[in-house]
C-alpha positions in Angstrom: -13.0 -3.8 -4.8 -11.7 -1.0 -2.6 -8.0 0.0 -2.5 -7.8 -1.5 1.0 -9.2 -4.8 -0.2 -6.7 -5.0 -3.1 -3.8 -4.3 -0.8 -5.0 -6.7 1.9 -5.4 -9.5 -0.7 -1.8 -8.9 -1.7 -0.6 -9.3 1.9 -2.3 -12.6 2.6 -2.7 -13.9 6.1 -1.4 -12.0 9.1 1.6 -13.4 10.9 2.2 -13.2 14.6 4.4 -10.2 13.8 1.4 -8.4 12.3 -0.9 -9.1 15.3 -3.1 -6.1 16.0 -2.5 -4.0 19.1 -4.4 -1.0 20.4 -2.8 2.4 19.8 -3.8 5.9 20.4 -2.9 8.7 18.0 -3.7 12.4 17.8 -4.8 12.9 14.2 -6.5 15.8 12.4 -10.1 14.7 11.9 -10.4 16.5 8.5 -7.2 14.8 7.2 -8.4 11.4 8.3 -11.8 11.9 6.8 -10.3 13.1 3.5 -7.9 10.0 3.4 -10.8 7.7 4.3 -12.9 9.1 1.4 -10.0 8.9 -1.1 -9.2 5.3 -0.1 -12.8 4.1 0.1 -12.1 2.8 3.6 -15.0 2.0 5.9 -13.3 2.8 9.2 -10.5 5.0 10.5 -8.4 1.9 11.3 -8.8 0.6 7.7 -7.8 4.1 6.5 -4.6 4.1 8.5 -3.7 0.4 7.7 -4.3 1.1 3.9 -2.2 4.2 4.0 0.7 2.4 5.8 0.4 -0.5 3.3 0.7 2.0 0.5 3.9 3.5 2.0 5.4 0.0 2.3 4.4 -0.8 -1.3 5.9 2.5 -2.5 9.3 1.5 -0.9 9.1 -1.9 -2.6 8.5 -0.2 -6.0 11.4 2.2 -5.4 13.7 -0.6 -4.4 12.7 -2.7 -7.4 13.2 0.3 -9.7 16.7 0.9 -8.3 17.5 -2.8 -8.7 16.5 -2.6 -12.4 18.6 0.5 -13.1 20.8 -0.3 -16.1 18.9 -3.4 -17.1 17.9 -3.5 -20.7 14.3 -4.7 -21.3 13.5 -6.1 -24.7 10.0 -5.5 -25.9 9.9 -8.9 -27.7 8.9 -7.2 -31.0 10.9 -8.2 -34.1 12.0 -5.6 -36.5 12.0 -6.2 -40.2 
């Protein structure tokens, strides 16, 4: 399963807010090709969507980490 497929499966169905719209961007072809290869994406669109999903997920991880700051986590192992 590609990185894109894993992230897409996490997102579930698209809402009306996530409807796809045509856009035009000026991107360096070499940078896009490198990202596409790293992500295992089939198309430029899939590459861009996966990269954006990864940025959103990174924010979620950071927010969750900040929320857990100071929380003691018990490993569940008993000493003795």
